[in-house]
ZAMARGU-4260 file (C-alpha; in steps of 0.2 Angstrom, whole numbers, plus 5000, padded with zeros to 4 digits):
<rodrens>
0) 4999/5000/5000 | 5013/5012/5004 | 5024/5008/4988 | 5008/5012/4978 | 5006/5029/4987
5) 5025/5032/4984 | 5021/5029/4966 | 5006/5042/4966 | 5017/5055/4975 | 5029/5056/4958
10) 5029/5073/4951 | 5025/5066/4934 | 5009/5057/4940 | 5002/5073/4947 | 5008/5090/4940
15) 5011/5099/4923 | 5022/5113/4917 | 5032/5124/4929 | 5024/5115/4946 | 5030/5097/4938
20) 5048/5105/4935 | 5048/5112/4953 | 5043/5097/4961 | 5055/5085/4951 | 5071/5096/4954
25) 5065/5096/4972 | 5065/5076/4972 | 5081/5075/4961 | 5090/5085/4974 | 5082/5074/4988
30) 5074/5090/4997 | 5060/5079/5003 | 5055/5091/5017 | 5054/5106/5005 | 5044/5094/4992
35) 5031/5089/5006 | 5028/5108/5010 | 5027/5111/4991 | 5014/5098/4989 | 5004/5104/5004
40) 5003/5122/4996 | 4998/5116/4980 | 4985/5106/4987 | 4977/5121/4997 | 4978/5131/4980
45) 4969/5116/4973 | 4956/5115/4985 | 4952/5133/4984 | 4949/5133/4966 | 4938/5117/4967
50) 4949/5106/4960 | 4946/5093/4973 | 4953/5077/4963 | 4970/5086/4961 | 4969/5093/4979
55) 4967/5075/4985 | 4982/5067/4974 | 4992/5081/4981 | 4987/5077/4999 | 4992/5059/4996
60) 5009/5064/4989 | 5012/5077/5003 | 5008/5062/5016 | 5020/5050/5007 | 5034/5061/5006
65) 5032/5067/5024 | 5033/5050/5030 | 5049/5046/5021 | 5057/5060/5030 | 5050/5056/5047
70) 5038/5071/5048 | 5025/5062/5056 | 5014/5077/5060 | 5014/5083/5043 | 5009/5065/5037
75) 4994/5065/5049 | 4988/5081/5045 | 4989/5077/5026 | 4979/5061/5030 | 4967/5070/5040
80) 4963/5083/5027 | 4960/5068/5016 | 4948/5060/5027 | 4939/5077/5029 | 4938/5079/5010
85) 4932/5062/5006 | 4918/5064/5019 | 4913/5082/5013 | 4910/5074/4995 | 4899/5059/5002
90) 4914/5046/5000 | 4911/5040/5017 | 4920/5023/5015 | 4936/5031/5009 | 4934/5043/5023
95) 4933/5031/5038 | 4948/5021/5030 | 4959/5036/5032 | 4952/5041/5049 | 4956/5022/5055
100) 4973/5023/5049 | 4977/5038/5059 | 4970/5029/5075 | 4982/5015/5074 | 4996/5026/5080
105) 5002/5027/5098 | 4993/5040/5108 | 5004/5054/5113 | 5007/5073/5115 | 5011/5073/5098
110) 4999/5063/5091 | 4984/5069/5102 | 4977/5082/5090 | 4977/5069/5077 | 4967/5056/5087
115) 4954/5069/5093 | 4952/5074/5074 | 4950/5057/5068 | 4938/5052/5082 | 4927/5068/5077
120) 4927/5064/5059 | 4921/5046/5062 | 4906/5054/5072 | 4903/5066/5058 | 4903/5051/5046
125) 4889/5043/5057 | 4879/5058/5057 | 4876/5057/5039 | 4871/5037/5041 | 4860/5043/5056
130) 4869/5031/5069 | 4868/5043/5082 | 4873/5031/5097 | 4890/5027/5088 | 4891/5045/5084
135) 4891/5051/5102 | 4903/5036/5107 | 4916/5042/5094 | 4913/5061/5101 | 4917/5054/5118
140) 4933/5047/5112 | 4938/5063/5106 | 4933/5073/5122 | 4943/5059/5131 | 4958/5063/5121
145) 4955/5083/5125 | 4953/5080/5144 | 4969/5069/5145 | 4979/5083/5135 | 4970/5097/5141
150) 4987/5107/5144 | 4990/5107/5125 | 4983/5124/5117 | 4980/5115/5100 | 4967/5105/5107
155) 4956/5119/5112 | 4949/5120/5094 | 4947/5102/5094 | 4936/5102/5109 | 4925/5116/5103
160) 4923/5106/5086 | 4918/5090/5095 | 4905/5099/5106 | 4898/5105/5090 | 4897/5088/5082
165) 4889/5081/5098 | 4877/5095/5098 | 4873/5091/5079 | 4869/5072/5083 | 4857/5078/5098
170) 4848/5090/5086 | 4846/5078/5072 | 4840/5065/5086 | 4826/5077/5090 | 4835/5081/5108
175) 4835/5102/5105 | 4837/5104/5124 | 4853/5096/5125 | 4859/5102/5108 | 4856/5120/5114
180) 4867/5117/5130 | 4880/5109/5121 | 4882/5122/5107 | 4882/5135/5123 | 4895/5126/5131
185) 4905/5126/5114 | 4903/5145/5114 | 4908/5148/5131 | 4925/5138/5129 | 4928/5147/5114
190) 4926/5164/5122 | 4939/5160/5135 | 4951/5150/5125 | 4961/5153/5110 | 4955/5146/5094
195) 4956/5149/5075 | 4944/5158/5065 | 4938/5144/5056 | 4931/5136/5072 | 4923/5153/5076
200) 4914/5151/5060 | 4909/5132/5066 | 4902/5138/5081 | 4891/5152/5072 | 4886/5139/5059
205) 4879/5127/5072 | 4870/5141/5081 | 4862/5146/5064 | 4857/5128/5062 | 4848/5127/5080
210) 4839/5144/5077 | 4833/5138/5061 | 4826/5121/5068 | 4818/5131/5083 | 4809/5142/5069
215) 4819/5158/5073 | 4823/5165/5055 | 4831/5182/5060 | 4843/5177/5072 | 4849/5161/5062
220) 4850/5174/5047 | 4862/5184/5058 | 4872/5168/5064 | 4875/5162/5045 | 4880/5180/5041
225) 4894/5180/5055 | 4898/5162/5049 | 4900/5166/5031 | 4913/5182/5037 | 4923/5169/5047
230) 4924/5156/5032 | 4927/5169/5019 | 4945/5164/5011 | 4947/5150/5023 | 4935/5137/5017
235) 4926/5138/5001 | 4913/5123/5006 | 4908/5131/5022 | 4903/5147/5013 | 4893/5136/5001
240) 4884/5128/5016 | 4880/5144/5025 | 4874/5153/5008 | 4862/5138/5006 | 4855/5141/5023
245) 4852/5158/5020 | 4839/5153/5008 | 4830/5144/5022 | 4832/5160/5034 | 4826/5173/5020
250) 4810/5162/5018 | 4809/5162/5037 | 4809/5181/5038 | 4797/5182/5022 | 4810/5190/5010
255) 4805/5177/4996 | 4811/5188/4982 | 4829/5187/4990 | 4827/5169/4995 | 4823/5164/4977
260) 4837/5174/4970 | 4850/5166/4981 | 4843/5149/4977 | 4843/5154/4958 | 4863/5159/4959
265) 4867/5144/4969 | 4859/5132/4958 | 4868/5138/4943 | 4885/5139/4951 | 4881/5120/4957
270) 4876/5114/4940 | 4892/5120/4932 | 4905/5114/4945 | 4896/5101/4946 | 4892/5098/4964
275) 4877/5086/4965 | 4876/5085/4983 | 4875/5106/4986 | 4864/5106/4971 | 4850/5094/4979
280) 4851/5104/4995 | 4848/5120/4984 | 4833/5112/4974 | 4825/5108/4991 | 4827/5124/4998
285) 4820/5133/4981 | 4805/5121/4981 | 4801/5127/4999 | 4802/5145/4993 | 4791/5143/4977
290) 4778/5134/4987 | 4776/5150/4998 | 4776/5159/4982 | 4761/5149/4976 | 4770/5144/4960
295) 4764/5126/4959 | 4771/5121/4942 | 4788/5127/4947 | 4788/5118/4964 | 4783/5102/4953
300) 4797/5105/4941 | 4811/5108/4954 | 4805/5092/4964 | 4807/5081/4949 | 4825/5090/4945
305) 4829/5083/4963 | 4822/5064/4960 | 4837/5056/4953 | 4847/5064/4967 | 4835/5057/4982
310) 4823/5044/4975 | 4833/5030/4980 | 4843/5036/4995 | 4841/5036/5013 | 4848/5053/5019
315) 4840/5067/5029 | 4838/5077/5011 | 4830/5061/5004 | 4817/5060/5017 | 4814/5079/5016
320) 4812/5077/4997 | 4800/5061/4998 | 4790/5071/5013 | 4788/5087/5001 | 4784/5077/4986
325) 4769/5067/4996 | 4763/5084/5003 | 4760/5091/4987 | 4752/5076/4980 | 4740/5076/4994
330) 4737/5094/4992 | 4734/5093/4974 | 4723/5078/4974 | 4734/5069/4962 | 4741/5050/4963
335) 4736/5048/4981 | 4745/5029/4979 | 4761/5037/4975 | 4759/5050/4990 | 4758/5035/5002
340) 4774/5027/4994 | 4784/5042/4998 | 4778/5043/5016 | 4782/5024/5018 | 4799/5029/5013
345) 4801/5042/5025 | 4793/5031/5040 | 4803/5016/5036 | 4821/5025/5038 | 4815/5038/5051
350) 4807/5023/5061 | 4821/5011/5059 | 4831/5004/5075 | 4846/5015/5078 | 4837/5030/5067
355) 4822/5033/5078 | 4820/5049/5072 | 4805/5056/5082 | 4801/5072/5074 | 4801/5065/5057
360) 4791/5050/5062 | 4779/5061/5070 | 4777/5072/5055 | 4776/5057/5042 | 4762/5049/5054
365) 4751/5066/5053 | 4753/5068/5034 | 4748/5050/5032 | 4731/5056/5041 | 4729/5068/5027
370) 4728/5055/5014 | 4712/5052/5005 | 4702/5036/5010 | 4704/5030/4992 | 4722/5024/4998
375) 4718/5006/5005 | 4723/5008/5023 | 4716/4997/5037 | 4705/5007/5048 | 4715/5002/5063
380) 4731/5011/5056 | 4723/5027/5055 | 4719/5028/5073 | 4736/5021/5078 | 4745/5033/5067
385) 4734/5048/5074 | 4738/5042/5092 | 4757/5039/5088 | 4759/5056/5080 | 4750/5064/5096
390) 4761/5055/5108 | 4776/5060/5099 | 4770/5077/5099 | 4768/5077/5118 | 4785/5069/5121
395) 4792/5084/5111 | 4783/5096/5122 | 4787/5088/5138 | 4805/5085/5133 | 4809/5104/5131
400) 4814/5112/5146 | 4815/5130/5140 | 4799/5139/5138 | 4805/5149/5121 | 4812/5133/5114
405) 4797/5122/5118 | 4785/5136/5110 | 4795/5139/5094 | 4793/5122/5090 | 4773/5122/5093
410) 4769/5124/5075 | 4774/5105/5071 | 4764/5099/5086 | 4749/5111/5080 | 4749/5101/5063
415) 4747/5086/5072 | 4734/5092/5084 | 4723/5099/5068 | 4725/5083/5057 | 4719/5072/5073
420) 4706/5083/5077 | 4700/5080/5060 | 4701/5062/5060 | 4691/5061/5076 | 4679/5073/5070
425) 4675/5063/5055 | 4673/5047/5065 | 4660/5056/5077 | 4672/5053/5093 | 4667/5068/5103
430) 4677/5065/5118 | 4694/5062/5109 | 4691/5078/5099 | 4689/5086/5117 | 4704/5078/5124
435) 4715/5083/5108 | 4709/5101/5109 | 4713/5101/5128 | 4730/5095/5125 | 4732/5109/5112
440) 4725/5121/5124 | 4737/5115/5137 | 4751/5119/5126 | 4746/5137/5123 | 4742/5140/5141
445) 4760/5133/5146 | 4768/5146/5135 | 4757/5160/5141 | 4760/5156/5160 | 4778/5154/5155
450) 4780/5171/5148 | 4784/5187/5158 | 4768/5196/5153 | 4758/5183/5163 | 4750/5192/5176
455) 4735/5191/5189 | 4725/5176/5187 | 4735/5168/5174 | 4750/5167/5185 | 4740/5158/5198
460) 4731/5146/5187 | 4738/5128/5191 | 4747/5119/5177 | 4749/5100/5179 | 4762/5094/5167
465) 4760/5077/5159 | 4770/5063/5165 | 4782/5057/5153 | 4781/5037/5149 | 4798/5032/5144
470) 4790/5017/5134 | 4781/5029/5122 | 4794/5034/5108 | 4797/5014/5106 | 4779/5013/5102
475) 4779/5028/5090 | 4792/5020/5081 | 4784/5003/5081 | 4767/5010/5073 | 4779/5020/5060
480) 4788/5004/5054 | 4771/4995/5053 | 4764/5010/5045 | 4778/5010/5032 | 4776/4993/5027
485) 4757/4993/5027 | 4758/5009/5015 | 4767/4999/5002 | 4756/4983/5003 | 4739/4989/5008
490) 4739/4976/5021 | 4741/4977/5040 | 4757/4967/5042 | 4758/4966/5062 | 4747/4969/5077
495) 4747/4988/5081 | 4751/4991/5099 | 4737/4999/5110 | 4740/5018/5111 | 4730/5030/5123
500) 4727/5048/5119 | 4740/5060/5127 | 4734/5071/5141 | 4716/5069/5148 | 4699/5079/5152
505) 4696/5087/5168 | 4684/5080/5181 | 4668/5086/5185 | 4676/5090/5202 | 4690/5099/5195
510) 4679/5110/5184 | 4669/5113/5199 | 4684/5118/5208 | 4691/5130/5195 | 4674/5136/5189
515) 4677/5155/5193 | 4691/5155/5181 | 4688/5155/5163 | 4701/5155/5151 | 4698/5157/5131
520) 4712/5154/5120 | 4713/5156/5101 | 4727/5148/5090 | 4729/5152/5072 | 4741/5158/5057
525) 4743/5172/5046 | 4755/5172/5031 | 4770/5174/5042 | 4768/5168/5060 | 4757/5157/5072
530) 4749/5167/5085 | 4738/5164/5100 | 4727/5176/5110 | 4720/5174/5127 | 4707/5182/5137
535) 4700/5177/5156
</rodrens>
């Protein structure tokens, strides 16, 4: 293997013209340290120009020459960058091979940074495959190295980046409280220790991502703009990332014209390069913007453009594409059977053991309730899907400690409440309709009572929080898995678990006790925001 890498390091196999001549002369004079440095300089230039293939060949050459001279730090740095580049280009197996190679070396003060980076890169690979527990274990490996060699200043940045990676894993799992806490820990550590501009950019990038998930477009846009300033001239790849995310932010704050303009510019850029991974992300963002602009023909065309990128994939972007296509088919009344297949694709991945994505499972089950009754779904699945989605929504609400965070996710839960109310109303189940409405009302009241503006009677009103049943998430995923198979076959493939409705209705005695306080709450939506109004 090393002999093959030495062959790949020969200048005539990589370079042409003056660069080849310079490298050949250095090799001829056996100035290998200078040659390794020269390869490193050229690889950086190639990366910044977008020539990823040449950059990787030069990194291989740099590593090979550095090993020959005994410069193990340079060799390890080159291998780390090789692993990182392959991961960013979705070549995950090659990336993992390079990372595992780095971890085979002894752990000491010289190699500590190499080991911490490799553990974190492995966690990032597991993020893409949604193997979240493995990802957390790899993060723990990196943090253990950082703790052991905490006296080394170069590990400050490694610690911050590992915390950001851990936060991302929590966020994708739907554990937003821990995601926020870990990002704050990273920010605090970065503020009191010396780190580089790139890592500062990563902190802002993660802050922007969390703000977006929490539905706060303006602070997300601010964070991404700060990230772009940090990355400018340093990381072309991350500049791409933040510009894509800014489309979402502009849409969230209602600036649809700028959002569409940015999407068009990035789409043209990524088609030219081509960068199919980023192109797919832009197409998904563009479809969302066009949907809000009401241009359904353009939405359909954009989603169709993305079909080849996502139809047979299981990535987070693919799940988003499947759900968007399903919702469009449902909304237009076209091909409900195809809509069911797209929802099945989301559910079988989001509910799978090891993946267990509560938010995506909840939303897909709620979308299932909007399918027309012409889709051959057994009657008991409608009820189980509704209750599983409601329980997932209740679990999300209970699991979020901070009132502002909990409330910013309310729009997702409101979708679930609305679909379930409609289903039970159609079935003439008045008590269930009342209980679901009571759950939604409790959600609104909880926010009002937690706010600084809550005064008088509202502050004194007793709120009894729901008790979280730790077995409920597993039952939600069980329903999701059965629903996926049933949507594909039209037949129930397994017995569904018995699920209760979350919450409950107050007893007559409780009503009598609180009869002197009447609270009327209304929840609705306008073009930009969800709103609530409350009177006593």
